[in-house]
C-alpha positions as CSV (number, residue, x, y, z in Angstrom):
1,X,88.9,-11.0,-176.9
2,X,91.3,-9.3,-174.6
3,X,91.1,-8.3,-170.9
4,X,93.2,-6.1,-168.6
5,X,96.2,-7.8,-167.2
6,X,94.8,-7.4,-163.6
7,X,91.7,-9.5,-164.5
8,X,91.4,-12.3,-162.0
9,X,92.3,-15.7,-163.4
10,X,89.0,-17.3,-162.5
11,X,87.2,-14.6,-164.5
12,X,89.5,-15.1,-167.5
13,X,89.0,-18.9,-167.3
14,X,85.2,-18.5,-167.3
15,X,85.2,-16.0,-170.2
16,X,87.6,-18.2,-172.2
17,X,85.5,-21.3,-171.7
18,X,82.4,-19.5,-172.9
19,X,84.1,-18.0,-175.9
20,X,85.7,-21.3,-176.9
21,X,82.3,-23.0,-176.6
22,X,80.8,-20.4,-178.9
23,X,83.7,-20.6,-181.4
24,X,83.2,-24.4,-181.8
25,X,79.5,-24.1,-182.7
26,X,78.7,-25.0,-186.3
27,X,76.7,-21.8,-186.8
28,X,79.5,-19.7,-185.5
29,X,82.1,-21.5,-187.7
30,X,79.8,-21.0,-190.8
31,X,79.4,-17.3,-190.0
32,X,83.1,-16.8,-189.7
33,X,83.8,-18.7,-192.9
34,X,81.3,-16.5,-194.8
35,X,83.4,-13.5,-193.7
36,X,86.6,-15.2,-194.8
37,X,87.8,-15.9,-191.2
38,X,88.8,-19.1,-189.5
39,X,87.6,-19.1,-185.8
40,X,90.2,-20.1,-183.3
41,X,89.2,-21.8,-180.0
42,X,92.4,-21.2,-178.1
43,X,93.0,-21.6,-174.3
44,X,94.5,-18.8,-172.3
45,X,98.1,-20.0,-172.7
46,X,97.7,-20.5,-176.4
47,X,96.3,-17.0,-176.8
48,X,99.2,-15.5,-174.9
49,X,101.7,-17.4,-177.0
50,X,100.0,-16.3,-180.2
51,X,99.8,-12.7,-179.2
52,X,103.4,-12.5,-178.2
53,X,104.5,-14.1,-181.5
54,X,102.4,-11.6,-183.4
55,X,103.9,-8.7,-181.4
56,X,107.4,-10.0,-182.1
57,X,106.6,-10.5,-185.7
58,X,105.4,-7.0,-186.3
59,X,107.7,-5.1,-183.9
60,X,110.4,-4.5,-186.6
61,X,107.8,-3.3,-189.1
62,X,106.4,-0.9,-186.6
63,X,109.9,0.4,-185.6
64,X,110.9,0.9,-189.3
65,X,107.7,2.9,-189.9
66,X,108.0,4.7,-186.5
67,X,104.6,3.4,-185.6
68,X,103.7,3.7,-181.9
69,X,101.1,1.5,-180.2
70,X,98.0,3.4,-179.0
């Protein structure tokens, strides 16, 4: 889940805690596995790091294909 960059830190923390709690539930894990996904219960910093890595990973592909973010 993403939020605007201006979202207050306390709101992000509260939302992240709730999402992480849900992602760790056995029924949630089972539902994700049935769909072929692995749920990730990342904290805010881990999420930021992962998203930046993905952006950097795909940036050359997007440039080569002249794909613009929307």
